[in-house]
VOPAGU-2260 file (C-alpha; in pm, 1 decimal, decimal comma):
REM VOPAGU-2260
SITE   aa  ch    i         X         Y         Z
SITE  MET   A    0   10509,9    9683,2   12389,3
SITE  MET   A    1   10183,9    9699,0   12195,6
SITE  ILE   A    2   10065,7   10013,1   12018,7
SITE  PRO   A    3    9720,2   10121,3   12140,4
SITE  LEU   A    4    9420,6   10090,8   11909,4
SITE  GLU   A    5    9363,1   10466,8   11917,3
SITE  HIS   A    6    9694,0   10530,2   11741,6
SITE  TYR   A    7    9595,8   10299,7   11456,1
SITE  LEU   A    8    9254,7   10464,8   11428,6
SITE  ILE   A    9    9404,4   10814,5   11420,6
SITE  PHE   A   10    9650,3   10704,2   11151,5
SITE  ALA   A   11    9373,1   10543,0   10946,0
SITE  ALA   A   12    9148,1   10848,4   10982,6
SITE  THR   A   13    9430,8   11075,7   10869,3
SITE  LEU   A   14    9505,6   10850,7   10574,0
SITE  PHE   A   15    9136,7   10840,6   10480,4
SITE  ALA   A   16    9109,3   11220,8   10507,0
SITE  ILE   A   17    9411,4   11264,6   10280,7
SITE  GLY   A   18    9248,3   11027,7   10030,7
SITE  ILE   A   19    8918,7   11218,4   10035,8
SITE  TYR   A   20    9101,3   11548,3    9995,7
SITE  GLY   A   21    9296,5   11412,5    9698,7
SITE  ALA   A   22    8987,9   11265,1    9533,8
SITE  LEU   A   23    8795,0   11591,0    9563,5
SITE  ILE   A   24    9074,1   11833,4    9472,0
SITE  ARG   A   25    9262,4   11650,9    9197,1
SITE  ARG   A   26    9175,5   11713,6    8834,9
SITE  ASN   A   27    9385,0   11430,6    8699,4
SITE  ILE   A   28    9198,6   11098,6    8680,1
SITE  ILE   A   29    9508,9   10898,2    8773,5
SITE  GLY   A   30    9553,5   11112,5    9084,8
SITE  ILE   A   31    9191,6   11046,2    9176,3
SITE  LEU   A   32    9249,7   10670,7    9141,8
SITE  ILE   A   33    9555,7   10694,1    9367,6
SITE  SER   A   34    9351,2   10885,4    9625,5
SITE  ILE   A   35    9085,1   10614,1    9620,5
SITE  GLU   A   36    9359,0   10358,4    9681,6
SITE  LEU   A   37    9470,4   10561,5    9984,8
SITE  MET   A   38    9117,8   10544,1   10123,1
SITE  LEU   A   39    9106,4   10168,1   10070,9
SITE  ASN   A   40    9440,7   10132,3   10250,4
SITE  ALA   A   41    9297,1   10325,9   10544,2
SITE  VAL   A   42    9015,4   10071,9   10558,6
SITE  ASN   A   43    9272,8    9792,2   10557,0
SITE  VAL   A   44    9456,1    9951,0   10850,1
SITE  ASN   A   45    9127,0    9964,7   11040,7
SITE  LEU   A   46    9048,9    9600,7   10963,9
SITE  VAL   A   47    9385,8    9477,7   11084,8
SITE  ALA   A   48    9385,3    9705,2   11391,3
SITE  PHE   A   49    9041,5    9591,4   11504,0
SITE  SER   A   50    9128,3    9227,4   11446,2
SITE  ARG   A   51    9438,9    9268,5   11665,1
SITE  SER   A   52    9241,8    9434,0   11943,5
SITE  THR   A   53    8976,1    9162,0   11962,8
SITE  SER   A   54    9051,4    8821,6   12105,7
SITE  LEU   A   55    8828,9    8617,9   11872,4
SITE  ALA   A   56    9049,2    8547,9   11570,8
SITE  PRO   A   57    9333,9    8790,4   11499,5
SITE  GLU   A   58    9382,9    8669,0   11141,9
SITE  THR   A   59    9024,7    8753,9   11038,5
SITE  GLY   A   60    9105,2    9119,7   10972,0
SITE  GLN   A   61    9409,0    9023,0   10771,1
SITE  VAL   A   62    9201,7    8791,5   10553,1
SITE  PHE   A   63    8946,9    9066,8   10491,5
SITE  ALA   A   64    9230,3    9309,3   10413,7
SITE  ILE   A   65    9365,0    9068,0   10151,8
SITE  PHE   A   66    9020,8    9051,3    9990,2
SITE  VAL   A   67    9000,6    9432,2    9989,6
SITE  ILE   A   68    9344,6    9450,6    9828,0
SITE  ALA   A   69    9236,3    9202,4    9558,7
SITE  VAL   A   70    8916,5    9396,5    9484,9
SITE  ALA   A   71    9112,0    9722,8    9480,3
SITE  ALA   A   72    9361,5    9577,7    9232,6
SITE  ALA   A   73    9078,9    9468,4    9004,2
SITE  SER   A   74    8910,4    9808,5    9024,7
SITE  VAL   A   75    9234,9    9990,0    8948,4
SITE  ALA   A   76    9290,9    9766,4    8646,7
SITE  VAL   A   77    8943,3    9851,9    8515,6
SITE  GLY   A   78    8989,8   10220,0    8601,8
SITE  LEU   A   79    9322,2   10241,0    8421,5
SITE  ALA   A   80    9172,0   10067,6    8117,8
SITE  ILE   A   81    8897,9   10333,2    8113,0
SITE  VAL   A   82    9158,4   10610,1    8149,9
SITE  ILE   A   83    9360,0   10470,4    7858,4
SITE  ALA   A   84    9047,0   10449,7    7642,9
SITE  LEU   A   85    8952,2   10807,4    7732,4
SITE  TYR   A   86    9302,7   10927,7    7657,9
SITE  ARG   A   87    9294,3   10766,1    7315,4
SITE  VAL   A   88    8965,8   10938,8    7232,2
SITE  ARG   A   89    9003,9   11277,0    7407,5
SITE  LYS   A   90    9385,3   11310,1    7430,3
SITE  SER   A   91    9354,0   11423,1    7792,8
SITE  VAL   A   92    9330,3   11269,0    8140,1
SITE  TYR   A   93    9187,2   11576,6    8311,3
SITE  THR   A   94    8832,0   11565,3    8439,5
SITE  GLU   A   95    8729,1   11904,4    8301,4
SITE  ASP   A   96    8821,0   11797,7    7947,2
SITE  ILE   A   97    8593,8   11493,8    7954,7
SITE  HIS   A   98    8229,8   11571,7    7877,3
SITE  LEU   A   99    8097,7   11234,9    7765,2
SITE  LEU   A  100    7748,3   11280,8    7905,0
SITE  LYS   A  101    7695,1   11628,2    7760,0
SITE  TRP   A  102    7519,9   11677,9    7426,6
């Protein structure tokens, strides 16, 4: 028995909404990075669900999802390096304590 496409889309939309909520509400930079990862995982669910529902090539969505995962891993590595550098300078990982662009 195959799960309908609508169920995948509702799940992905919920996951994306949770990620947006976390990115906008969180004050901790690491929490914001985790919320962005949730949004990217929602995109991956959509890619795989749409590739399963089409009859062209079902593995195409999976290949794109792997590329998205690789790009997300690279961006998290860069983001965590920036967070570590900010923590060493400012001794905080909260967004309201970081005023790098202010004079």
